[in-house]
C-alpha positions as CSV (number, residue, x, y, z in Angstrom):
1,Q,0.1,-0.2,0.0
2,L,1.1,3.6,-1.0
3,L,0.7,4.7,2.8
4,D,3.1,2.3,3.8
5,V,5.7,3.2,1.6
6,F,5.3,6.8,2.5
7,R,5.4,5.8,6.2
8,Q,8.9,3.9,5.6
9,F,10.1,7.0,3.7
10,L,9.1,9.2,6.6
11,R,10.8,7.1,9.1
12,Q,14.2,7.1,7.0
13,T,14.0,11.0,6.5
14,R,16.1,13.0,8.8
15,D,14.9,16.6,9.3
16,A,11.7,17.8,8.0
17,A,8.8,17.1,5.6
18,V,6.1,19.1,3.9
19,I,2.8,17.3,4.1
20,E,-0.7,17.5,3.1
21,K,-2.9,17.5,6.1
22,D,-4.9,14.9,5.0
23,V,-2.5,12.6,4.3
24,A,-0.8,13.3,7.6
25,G,-3.6,12.2,9.3
26,Q,-3.9,9.1,7.7
27,L,-0.4,8.3,8.3
28,G,-0.6,8.7,12.0
29,P,2.3,10.4,13.9
30,E,4.4,7.6,15.0
31,C,6.3,7.9,11.5
32,M,7.1,11.8,11.8
33,S,7.3,12.3,15.1
34,H,11.1,13.0,14.6
35,L,10.5,15.3,12.0
36,K,9.8,19.3,11.7
37,V,6.5,18.8,9.6
38,V,4.9,21.6,7.6
39,L,1.5,21.2,6.8
40,F,-0.3,22.3,3.7
41,D,-4.2,21.9,3.4
42,A,-5.6,21.9,-0.1
43,G,-9.1,21.6,1.3
44,E,-12.0,24.0,0.2
45,N,-11.6,25.8,3.8
46,G,-8.2,24.7,4.7
47,S,-6.4,24.9,7.8
48,G,-2.7,24.5,8.3
49,D,0.6,26.0,8.0
50,F,-0.3,26.6,4.4
51,S,-4.0,26.6,3.1
52,H,-6.2,28.2,0.6
53,S,-10.0,29.0,0.5
54,N,-12.1,30.3,-2.2
55,Y,-10.4,28.8,-5.1
56,R,-11.4,30.6,-8.0
57,G,-10.4,28.6,-11.3
58,G,-6.6,29.3,-11.3
59,Q,-6.4,32.4,-8.5
60,F,-6.9,31.7,-5.0
61,P,-6.3,33.2,-1.7
62,V,-3.5,31.8,0.4
63,A,-2.6,32.0,4.0
64,S,0.5,31.2,5.7
65,F,2.1,31.6,9.1
66,S,2.4,35.5,8.8
67,R,1.2,36.6,5.4
68,H,-2.0,36.8,3.4
69,G,-2.2,37.5,-0.2
70,D,-3.9,36.4,-3.5
71,I,-1.9,33.8,-5.8
72,T,-2.8,33.7,-9.5
73,L,-1.9,30.6,-11.3
74,P,-2.0,30.7,-15.4
75,M,-3.7,27.2,-15.0
76,P,-6.8,25.7,-13.9
77,G,-6.9,22.7,-11.3
78,K,-7.0,22.2,-7.7
79,H,-4.4,20.1,-8.1
80,N,-2.1,22.8,-9.3
81,A,-3.1,24.9,-6.5
82,A,-2.1,22.3,-4.1
83,N,1.3,21.9,-5.7
84,A,1.9,25.7,-5.3
85,L,0.8,25.3,-1.6
86,A,3.5,22.6,-1.1
87,I,6.3,24.6,-2.9
88,L,5.3,27.6,-0.6
89,A,5.1,25.6,2.2
90,A,8.8,23.9,1.4
91,F,10.5,27.4,1.0
92,E,9.0,28.4,4.4
93,M,10.4,25.5,5.9
94,L,13.7,25.9,4.3
95,K,13.7,29.5,5.6
96,L,13.6,30.8,1.9
97,P,11.7,34.0,1.1
98,T,8.2,32.9,-0.1
99,D,7.1,36.2,-1.4
100,S,9.4,36.2,-4.7
101,V,7.9,32.5,-5.0
102,A,4.4,33.8,-4.7
103,A,5.0,36.5,-7.2
104,E,6.5,34.5,-9.7
105,L,3.8,31.6,-9.6
106,H,1.8,33.5,-12.2
107,N,4.7,33.0,-14.7
108,F,4.9,29.1,-14.2
109,R,3.5,27.3,-17.5
110,G,3.1,24.0,-16.1
111,V,4.8,20.9,-17.2
112,W,4.7,19.2,-20.6
113,R,1.7,16.9,-21.1
114,R,-0.2,18.4,-18.1
115,F,-3.5,20.1,-19.4
116,N,-1.5,21.5,-22.5
117,L,-3.8,23.3,-25.2
118,A,-3.0,21.1,-28.1
119,G,-5.4,22.8,-30.9
120,Q,-9.1,23.1,-31.5
121,L,-11.7,21.4,-33.2
122,P,-13.4,22.9,-36.3
123,S,-16.1,23.9,-34.0
124,G,-13.7,26.1,-32.1
125,A,-13.9,23.4,-29.1
126,P,-10.2,23.5,-27.2
127,V,-8.4,20.4,-27.2
128,Y,-6.0,19.5,-24.5
129,D,-3.5,16.9,-23.8
130,D,-2.7,15.3,-20.2
131,Y,-0.7,12.3,-19.4
132,A,-3.0,11.4,-16.8
133,H,-2.2,7.8,-16.2
134,N,-4.2,6.9,-12.9
135,V,-7.6,7.4,-11.6
136,E,-6.7,10.4,-9.3
137,K,-5.0,12.3,-12.4
138,L,-8.0,11.6,-14.4
139,I,-10.3,13.2,-12.1
140,S,-8.1,16.2,-11.5
141,C,-7.9,16.7,-15.4
142,I,-11.5,16.6,-15.7
143,D,-12.2,18.8,-12.6
144,A,-9.9,21.3,-14.7
145,A,-11.5,21.0,-18.1
146,R,-14.8,21.7,-16.0
147,E,-13.6,24.7,-14.4
148,I,-12.8,26.6,-17.7
149,R,-15.6,25.2,-19.9
150,K,-19.1,25.3,-19.7
151,G,-21.1,22.6,-20.9
152,K,-20.1,19.0,-21.7
153,V,-16.5,17.7,-21.2
154,F,-15.5,14.8,-23.4
155,A,-12.5,12.7,-22.4
156,I,-10.6,10.0,-23.8
157,F,-8.7,7.7,-21.9
158,Q,-5.5,5.7,-23.6
159,P,-4.5,3.3,-20.8
160,H,-0.7,2.2,-20.9
161,G,-1.1,-1.2,-21.1
162,F,-3.2,-4.2,-19.6
163,G,-1.3,-4.4,-16.5
164,P,-1.9,-0.8,-15.3
165,L,-5.6,-0.9,-16.5
166,K,-6.3,-4.0,-14.7
167,F,-4.4,-2.4,-11.7
168,M,-6.9,0.6,-11.7
169,R,-10.0,-1.3,-13.2
170,D,-12.4,-1.1,-10.2
171,E,-11.6,2.6,-9.3
172,L,-11.9,3.6,-12.9
173,F,-15.0,2.3,-13.1
174,R,-16.1,3.8,-10.2
C-alpha cells in the first residue's frame, strides 16, 4: 500500500517534511514524530500552516504563518493550487523567502502534457492533452476542464497497457 511506503520513507527522513494535512492524518504521528513537519491543506476551507480557501479557477487566496495574499496561477486545477501550496510550504520550511516564489507562480507555464492546449476542433472547441495515468490524475484533469469550460466535457483515456488498466479497473469504473 502506498501509505506504508510513505511511512517508511518518512521514518528514513532526517530533518523535515512537507505533507498534505489529510495525508498526515492517514499516516499517523509515529512515522513523523522525529521530524519538523510543515502541513499544507488543499481542502476547500483549509487549515494548517499553508491553506487556501475560495479557490476560483486558477486564482486562490493563500494564507501562511504571517502573510496573506492572492496567488494567481496561469492554469486551472485545484491540484495545481495544492502543488503551489506545497512549494510555498517547502520554501518556508527551508527558511527561504516565499514572497518572491508567490510573485512568480503566475509565470509558471506547467509541465509538458499536463493539461496542455493541443489545438481546437473545427467547431472551435479546445482540445487539451494530459498524461493522466491513474484515476486520481484523470479526475483532476476532468475537474480542471470543467473549471474553464461551460457545458459538456469529453475525455478520451488511453491506458498504458493491460497491466496498469487491470490494476485500476475497479477504481476507474467507479
